[in-house]
C-alpha positions as CSV (number, residue, x, y, z in Angstrom):
1,M,-179.5,110.9,209.2
2,E,-181.4,108.2,208.7
3,K,-183.2,108.6,204.7
4,S,-180.3,110.7,203.7
5,A,-178.5,107.0,204.6
6,I,-181.3,105.4,202.5
7,S,-180.4,107.2,199.4
8,R,-176.8,106.9,199.7
9,E,-177.7,103.0,199.5
10,Q,-180.3,102.8,196.9
11,Q,-177.6,105.1,194.5
12,A,-175.5,102.1,195.5
13,N,-177.0,100.3,193.9
14,K,-178.2,101.7,191.4
15,L,-173.9,102.0,190.2
16,L,-173.5,98.4,190.9
17,R,-175.5,97.2,188.5
18,V,-174.6,99.8,185.7
19,L,-171.2,97.8,186.9
20,V,-172.6,94.3,186.5
21,F,-173.0,95.7,183.1
22,T,-169.9,96.8,182.1
23,L,-168.5,94.1,183.5
24,I,-170.5,91.8,182.0
25,I,-169.8,93.5,177.4
26,S,-166.2,94.6,179.3
27,V,-165.8,90.4,180.2
28,M,-167.4,89.4,176.4
29,N,-164.7,92.6,174.0
30,A,-162.4,90.3,176.0
31,S,-162.7,87.0,175.2
32,M,-165.8,86.9,172.2
33,F,-163.1,87.9,169.4
34,N,-161.3,84.7,169.7
35,V,-164.0,82.7,168.4
36,A,-163.8,84.6,164.4
37,L,-159.5,84.1,165.0
38,P,-160.0,81.5,162.3
39,V,-162.4,84.2,160.0
40,I,-160.7,87.1,161.0
41,R,-157.4,85.0,159.5
42,A,-158.6,83.8,156.2
43,E,-159.9,87.3,155.7
44,F,-156.4,88.7,156.0
45,G,-154.2,86.2,154.6
46,L,-152.4,85.7,158.4
47,T,-150.7,83.0,160.3
48,P,-151.4,82.0,163.6
49,S,-148.3,83.9,164.8
50,Q,-149.7,87.1,163.0
51,V,-153.9,86.9,163.8
52,S,-152.6,85.9,167.3
53,W,-152.3,90.1,167.7
54,M,-155.6,90.2,168.1
55,L,-155.8,89.4,172.2
56,T,-151.9,89.3,172.1
57,G,-152.2,94.0,171.8
58,Y,-155.2,93.4,173.8
59,M,-153.7,92.1,177.2
60,I,-150.7,94.3,177.0
61,V,-152.4,97.2,176.9
62,Y,-155.2,95.8,179.4
63,A,-152.6,94.9,181.6
64,I,-150.2,98.1,181.5
65,G,-153.6,100.0,182.0
66,S,-155.3,98.4,184.9
67,V,-152.6,98.8,186.2
68,T,-152.2,102.9,186.3
69,F,-155.8,103.8,185.4
70,G,-156.4,101.9,189.5
71,K,-153.0,104.7,190.1
72,L,-154.3,107.8,189.4
73,A,-157.9,106.9,190.6
74,D,-155.8,107.2,194.0
75,K,-156.0,111.3,191.7
76,Y,-158.8,111.9,189.8
77,K,-162.3,111.4,190.1
78,L,-163.2,107.6,189.6
79,K,-166.5,109.4,186.9
80,D,-163.2,112.1,184.8
81,L,-161.6,108.7,184.8
82,L,-164.9,106.2,183.8
83,T,-165.5,108.8,180.9
84,Y,-162.1,109.1,178.7
85,G,-162.0,105.4,179.7
86,L,-165.7,104.6,178.1
87,I,-164.7,107.3,175.3
88,A,-161.9,105.4,174.5
89,F,-163.2,102.4,174.1
90,A,-166.3,103.5,172.1
91,L,-163.6,104.7,169.3
92,G,-161.8,101.9,169.0
93,S,-165.1,100.7,168.6
94,I,-165.6,102.5,166.5
95,I,-162.3,101.7,164.9
96,G,-162.5,98.6,164.5
97,L,-165.6,98.7,163.6
98,S,-164.5,100.2,159.9
99,A,-161.9,98.8,158.8
100,S,-160.1,97.1,155.7
101,E,-156.5,96.4,156.4
102,F,-156.0,94.7,159.7
103,W,-153.6,97.1,161.3
104,M,-156.6,99.5,161.7
105,V,-158.3,95.9,163.3
106,I,-155.6,96.1,165.5
107,A,-155.5,99.9,166.1
108,G,-159.1,99.2,167.2
109,R,-158.5,96.3,169.6
110,L,-155.7,98.5,171.0
111,F,-157.3,102.3,171.2
112,Q,-160.4,99.0,173.4
113,A,-157.6,97.8,175.9
114,A,-156.6,101.2,176.4
115,G,-159.9,102.7,177.6
116,A,-161.4,98.5,178.7
117,S,-158.9,98.3,181.3
118,V,-160.7,101.4,183.3
119,I,-163.5,98.6,184.7
120,P,-161.4,96.1,186.4
121,A,-160.5,100.2,189.0
122,T,-164.0,100.4,189.1
123,A,-164.7,97.4,190.0
124,M,-162.1,96.9,192.2
125,I,-163.2,100.7,193.9
126,V,-166.8,100.3,193.8
127,P,-167.5,98.1,196.0
128,V,-165.3,99.4,199.1
129,R,-166.3,102.7,199.0
130,Y,-169.9,102.6,198.2
131,F,-170.5,99.7,200.4
132,A,-170.1,98.9,204.7
133,P,-168.0,96.5,205.1
134,E,-170.9,94.1,206.1
135,K,-172.3,94.8,202.9
136,R,-169.3,94.1,200.7
137,G,-168.9,90.6,199.9
138,R,-172.6,91.0,198.6
139,A,-171.4,93.8,196.1
140,L,-168.0,91.4,195.2
141,G,-170.1,88.6,194.7
142,T,-172.4,91.0,192.1
143,T,-169.5,91.8,190.4
144,A,-168.1,88.1,190.4
145,V,-171.9,87.4,188.7
146,G,-171.1,89.6,186.0
147,L,-167.5,87.8,185.3
148,S,-169.2,85.1,185.3
149,L,-171.9,86.2,182.8
150,G,-169.6,87.9,180.7
151,A,-167.1,84.8,180.8
152,A,-170.6,82.5,179.3
153,L,-172.7,84.8,177.2
154,G,-168.8,85.5,175.6
155,P,-168.5,82.9,173.1
156,I,-172.2,82.4,171.8
157,V,-172.9,85.6,171.0
158,S,-169.3,85.3,169.0
159,G,-170.7,82.6,167.2
160,I,-174.2,83.9,166.5
161,V,-172.7,87.6,165.2
162,S,-169.9,86.3,163.3
163,G,-171.6,83.2,161.3
164,L,-175.1,85.4,160.7
165,V,-173.8,89.1,160.3
166,S,-170.4,89.5,159.9
167,W,-167.1,90.0,163.0
168,R,-166.7,93.4,162.6
169,Y,-169.6,93.4,164.3
170,L,-168.6,91.8,167.8
171,F,-166.9,95.8,167.7
172,A,-170.6,97.2,167.4
173,L,-172.0,95.1,170.8
174,S,-168.6,97.1,172.5
175,I,-170.1,100.5,171.6
176,L,-172.5,99.3,173.9
177,A,-170.5,100.4,177.2
178,I,-170.2,104.6,175.6
179,F,-174.6,104.1,177.1
180,V,-173.9,103.4,180.9
181,L,-172.1,107.0,181.1
182,P,-174.5,108.9,182.1
183,F,-175.9,107.1,184.9
184,F,-171.9,106.6,186.4
185,R,-171.9,110.1,186.2
186,K,-175.2,110.0,188.4
187,Y,-174.3,107.7,190.9
188,L,-170.5,108.6,191.1
189,D,-169.4,111.3,193.7
190,D,-166.2,113.2,193.1
191,E,-163.8,111.3,195.5
192,T,-160.5,110.7,194.9
193,G,-157.7,108.3,197.1
194,T,-154.8,109.9,198.8
195,A,-152.6,111.1,195.6
196,R,-149.7,109.4,195.1
197,K,-146.9,110.0,191.5
198,I,-147.1,107.6,188.9
199,D,-144.0,106.0,186.7
200,F,-145.6,106.6,183.1
201,V,-142.2,105.3,182.1
202,G,-142.1,102.4,184.0
203,G,-144.8,101.0,182.4
204,L,-144.1,102.2,179.4
205,T,-140.7,100.3,179.7
206,L,-142.3,97.5,180.7
207,A,-144.6,97.3,178.2
208,G,-142.2,97.9,176.1
209,T,-140.2,95.5,176.9
210,V,-143.0,92.8,176.6
211,A,-144.1,93.6,173.2
212,S,-141.0,93.8,171.9
213,L,-140.1,90.8,172.9
214,L,-143.4,89.0,171.0
215,L,-143.0,90.5,167.9
216,A,-139.3,88.8,167.8
217,I,-141.2,85.8,168.8
218,T,-143.4,86.7,165.5
219,Q,-141.5,88.0,163.2
220,G,-138.2,86.2,164.1
221,S,-136.6,89.3,165.0
222,L,-133.4,89.2,166.5
223,L,-133.1,93.6,166.5
224,L,-136.5,93.6,167.6
225,C,-135.8,90.7,170.8
226,G,-132.5,93.2,171.7
227,L,-134.7,96.0,171.4
228,G,-136.6,94.3,174.0
229,A,-133.7,94.3,176.4
230,L,-132.6,97.2,175.8
231,L,-135.8,97.7,177.7
232,F,-136.1,96.0,179.8
233,I,-132.8,96.7,181.4
234,L,-134.0,100.4,181.4
235,F,-137.2,99.2,183.2
236,A,-135.3,97.3,185.6
237,F,-132.6,100.7,186.0
238,R,-136.0,102.8,186.4
239,I,-138.2,100.7,189.4
240,R,-135.1,100.2,191.5
241,N,-134.5,104.9,191.6
242,A,-137.8,105.7,191.5
243,A,-139.0,107.3,193.8
244,E,-143.0,105.8,193.7
245,P,-142.0,102.6,190.6
246,F,-144.5,101.4,188.6
247,V,-143.4,97.7,189.8
248,Q,-142.4,97.7,193.5
249,P,-138.9,95.5,193.4
250,A,-138.8,95.0,197.0
251,I,-141.7,92.3,196.9
252,F,-139.5,89.6,194.7
253,R,-137.7,89.9,198.6
254,N,-140.3,87.4,199.7
255,K,-139.0,84.0,197.6
256,S,-142.6,82.6,198.4
257,Y,-144.9,85.2,196.2
258,T,-141.9,85.4,193.7
259,L,-142.2,81.4,193.1
260,G,-145.7,81.6,193.2
261,L,-146.3,84.3,190.8
262,G,-143.8,82.2,188.4
263,I,-146.5,79.5,189.0
264,A,-148.5,81.2,187.8
265,F,-147.9,83.0,184.7
266,V,-147.4,79.5,183.4
267,L,-150.4,78.5,184.6
268,T,-152.9,81.2,183.8
269,G,-150.1,81.3,179.9
270,L,-152.0,77.9,179.6
271,N,-155.5,79.0,180.7
272,F,-155.1,82.2,178.0
273,G,-153.4,78.8,175.4
274,I,-156.8,77.8,175.0
275,P,-159.2,79.1,174.3
276,F,-157.3,80.3,170.9
277,M,-156.1,77.2,169.8
278,A,-159.1,75.4,170.6
279,P,-161.6,77.7,167.7
280,Q,-158.1,77.7,165.5
281,F,-159.0,73.8,165.3
282,L,-162.7,73.6,165.4
283,A,-162.4,76.4,162.5
284,Q,-159.4,73.7,160.8
285,L,-159.5,70.0,161.7
286,N,-163.8,70.3,161.5
287,H,-164.4,72.8,158.9
288,L,-166.9,74.9,161.6
289,S,-168.8,77.2,161.0
290,P,-168.0,80.6,163.7
291,L,-171.5,80.0,165.2
292,A,-170.5,75.6,165.7
293,V,-167.6,77.0,167.1
294,G,-169.9,79.6,169.8
295,F,-171.9,76.5,170.3
296,V,-168.6,74.2,171.2
297,L,-167.5,76.1,173.2
298,F,-170.6,77.3,175.2
299,P,-171.0,74.6,177.5
300,S,-167.1,74.8,179.3
301,A,-168.1,78.3,179.9
302,I,-171.5,78.6,180.7
303,C,-169.6,75.7,183.4
304,A,-167.1,77.2,184.7
305,A,-169.6,79.7,185.8
306,L,-172.0,78.4,187.5
307,L,-169.2,76.2,189.3
308,G,-166.8,79.1,190.2
309,R,-168.7,79.1,193.9
310,I,-168.1,75.5,194.6
311,G,-163.9,75.9,194.2
312,G,-164.0,78.8,196.4
313,K,-166.3,76.9,199.0
314,L,-163.6,73.8,198.9
315,A,-160.3,76.2,198.7
316,D,-162.8,77.8,202.2
317,E,-163.3,74.0,202.9
318,K,-160.0,71.7,202.5
319,G,-157.4,73.9,201.4
320,N,-155.8,75.5,198.8
321,P,-152.7,72.4,198.5
322,R,-156.8,70.5,197.7
323,L,-158.2,72.6,195.3
324,F,-155.3,73.0,193.1
325,A,-155.2,69.4,193.2
326,I,-158.0,68.7,192.0
327,A,-158.2,71.7,189.5
328,A,-155.3,70.8,188.3
329,A,-156.2,66.6,187.5
330,M,-159.0,68.6,185.7
331,I,-156.1,70.1,183.3
332,L,-154.3,67.7,182.6
333,L,-157.2,64.5,181.2
334,C,-158.5,68.0,180.0
335,F,-155.0,67.8,177.7
336,I,-154.7,64.8,176.9
337,M,-158.1,63.1,176.0
338,L,-158.1,66.4,173.7
339,S,-154.8,65.9,172.6
340,S,-156.0,62.4,171.5
341,V,-159.8,63.0,169.5
342,V,-158.7,66.8,167.8
343,G,-159.8,66.4,164.8
344,M,-162.6,64.0,165.7
345,S,-166.4,64.3,166.8
346,P,-166.7,68.0,167.9
347,L,-168.9,66.9,170.7
348,W,-165.3,65.5,172.2
349,I,-164.0,68.3,172.0
350,A,-167.2,69.8,173.8
351,G,-167.5,67.5,177.4
352,F,-163.8,67.6,177.0
353,M,-163.5,71.4,177.5
354,I,-165.8,71.7,180.2
355,F,-163.2,70.1,182.5
356,G,-159.6,71.9,181.4
357,T,-162.1,75.8,181.3
358,V,-163.9,74.9,184.9
359,G,-160.4,73.4,186.1
360,Q,-158.6,76.6,184.6
361,S,-161.4,78.5,187.1
362,F,-161.0,76.4,190.2
363,I,-156.7,76.8,189.8
364,Q,-157.3,80.8,189.3
365,I,-159.2,81.0,193.0
366,A,-156.2,78.4,194.6
367,M,-153.8,80.2,193.1
368,S,-154.7,83.9,193.8
369,N,-155.9,82.6,197.5
370,T,-152.4,81.2,197.7
371,I,-150.3,84.1,196.7
372,S,-152.7,86.5,198.7
373,R,-150.9,84.9,201.9
374,T,-147.4,84.7,201.4
375,L,-148.1,88.6,201.4
376,S,-148.4,90.7,204.6
377,K,-151.1,92.9,205.2
378,E,-148.7,96.1,204.3
379,Q,-147.8,94.5,200.8
380,T,-151.4,92.5,199.8
381,G,-152.2,95.4,198.0
382,V,-149.4,96.3,195.9
383,G,-148.7,92.5,195.5
384,M,-152.6,91.3,194.0
385,G,-151.6,94.5,192.0
386,L,-149.2,92.6,190.0
387,Y,-150.4,89.4,190.3
388,A,-153.2,90.5,188.1
389,M,-151.3,92.8,185.8
390,L,-148.5,90.4,185.0
391,N,-152.1,87.1,184.4
392,F,-152.3,89.2,181.0
393,I,-149.0,89.2,179.7
394,A,-149.1,85.7,180.3
395,G,-151.7,85.3,178.8
396,A,-150.3,87.5,175.7
397,T,-147.0,85.2,175.7
398,A,-149.4,81.9,175.5
399,T,-150.6,83.3,172.2
400,T,-148.1,84.7,170.6
401,L,-145.5,81.3,171.5
402,I,-148.8,78.6,170.4
403,G,-150.1,81.0,167.7
404,K,-146.3,81.0,166.5
405,S,-146.0,77.2,166.7
406,L,-148.5,76.4,164.7
407,D,-147.1,78.4,161.7
408,S,-146.1,75.8,160.2
409,G,-149.1,73.9,159.6
410,T,-147.7,70.2,159.9
411,T,-145.3,67.7,161.8
412,S,-144.3,64.4,161.2
413,F,-143.5,64.0,164.5
414,R,-146.3,62.1,166.8
415,L,-146.0,61.5,170.6
416,N,-150.1,60.6,170.6
417,P,-150.5,57.6,169.2
418,F,-154.6,58.8,167.9
419,P,-155.4,61.3,166.6
420,P,-156.0,61.3,163.2
421,G,-152.1,62.6,160.7
422,E,-153.6,66.4,160.0
423,A,-154.4,66.9,163.5
424,L,-151.0,66.1,165.3
425,L,-149.1,69.4,165.6
426,Y,-152.1,70.4,167.9
427,S,-151.9,67.6,169.4
428,N,-148.6,67.6,169.6
429,I,-149.3,71.7,171.5
430,L,-151.7,69.4,173.6
431,V,-149.1,67.0,175.1
432,F,-147.2,69.6,175.7
433,L,-149.2,71.6,177.7
434,A,-149.9,68.5,179.0
435,V,-146.3,68.1,180.2
436,L,-146.2,71.4,181.3
437,I,-148.9,70.8,184.0
438,I,-147.3,68.2,185.4
439,A,-144.5,70.5,185.8
440,V,-145.8,72.9,187.7
441,G,-147.5,71.1,190.1
442,I,-144.2,69.6,191.1
443,V,-143.2,72.2,191.6
444,Y,-146.4,74.2,193.5
445,F,-146.6,71.5,195.6
446,A,-142.5,71.4,196.6
447,Q,-143.4,75.4,197.7
448,F,-146.9,75.4,199.0
449,R,-148.0,71.7,200.6
450,S,-147.0,71.6,204.2
451,T,-146.1,74.6,206.4
452,A,-148.7,76.5,207.8
453,S,-150.7,79.3,205.9
454,V,-148.8,82.5,207.8
455,A,-147.7,85.3,206.1
456,A,-144.7,87.6,206.6
457,P,-145.3,90.4,209.1
458,A,-144.4,93.5,207.6
459,N,-141.0,94.1,208.9
460,A,-140.1,90.4,209.8
461,A,-136.9,88.8,207.0
462,P,-138.9,87.5,204.1
463,V,-140.0,83.9,203.7
464,S,-138.3,81.1,202.0
465,G,-139.9,77.9,203.8
466,K,-143.0,76.5,201.9
467,M,-145.8,77.4,202.8
468,S,-149.9,75.6,202.7
469,R,-153.1,77.8,202.4
């Protein structure tokens, strides 16, 4: 029995190492195309809002897919889901690698997202199923290392590949994920969870709603806007009447949770906005190559990876409101200073990006903790799953809106007196983002600063008062 336990632990540790490698590839794939966007835009003659669909489309499919795979894991073997997911991921990479038209690039990214969305479910399930409770924290910490390494390596790897070869070979890097499939199939068992019905109709109408509304912004189409509104009505009807809806509508009766989601939606949008916008102005205003852009973004990414644990420690010791205040101040400083130096020396950009990227890492920790504490034990799984999904939808929304704002190319209106004339549009957007940080900060502290941090009991009335940590 003891030998069997040791063998099981060794198998779990090997599985964890395979998972970490997969997470690194997955996170890099999600972010490394940011650096290449200016080159892709120039090659295909696209506007900023059109090229933003490299990220927008990916995030919409990834958001819906991650929730779907999480539910499918209760019904089917995880090793089988990973098989389908990683094959779709590799197929999307091959399509993108061979693309000669932009629609083929988008198709490749959508296939990638559909496959890669199995990985978040795997990252949550493996530590729970394969590690004892007393060792689960170490396993989760190890997966966090994979996430951090992927985020840190993304810009520099993207810059090197795009600068020295071609941005298309970024797709080739993602094909590496298929080579871990035999190891997953070897180390994963045949366990499944408790089977539940899956509301595919609800998931599809939600994805259609988001995609239609964002396409309406990109294309300036009232028809698409009307389609999005119709799909939203169908989605709302579906989740109110389905036996097990894709999104549980009852959870929105918890007013603190709902407000927290709204705050997180705006903040996450800001988090995705800067990585999307920075390569654009570094290429357009500073005339940097993708390789140089990667080097400019690398210091902020590595600092966020190295300092992430400090944010968690601050939240535990000082409370979420204190961490939120520190993070918001860092992001505000980043936006204000970037709005002043955009178009100037890339060294300034690299330095101030550190404050923003580390602040964004901290604020994600603060919001995750804050939102989780508004939920009862019974609501935690559903509530945090919805929160994770909305993070990606927020990112898709932000990149679309910022891309559309950049379409005009120039402006004569000046909100900051310091940047050169050709940088005014970027500067004005950054000032607007700074104002948003101040606004959501006021709302956050009005709601979550003063009252004791107690999650709503299972059968209690929804919590609507203010809550702290």
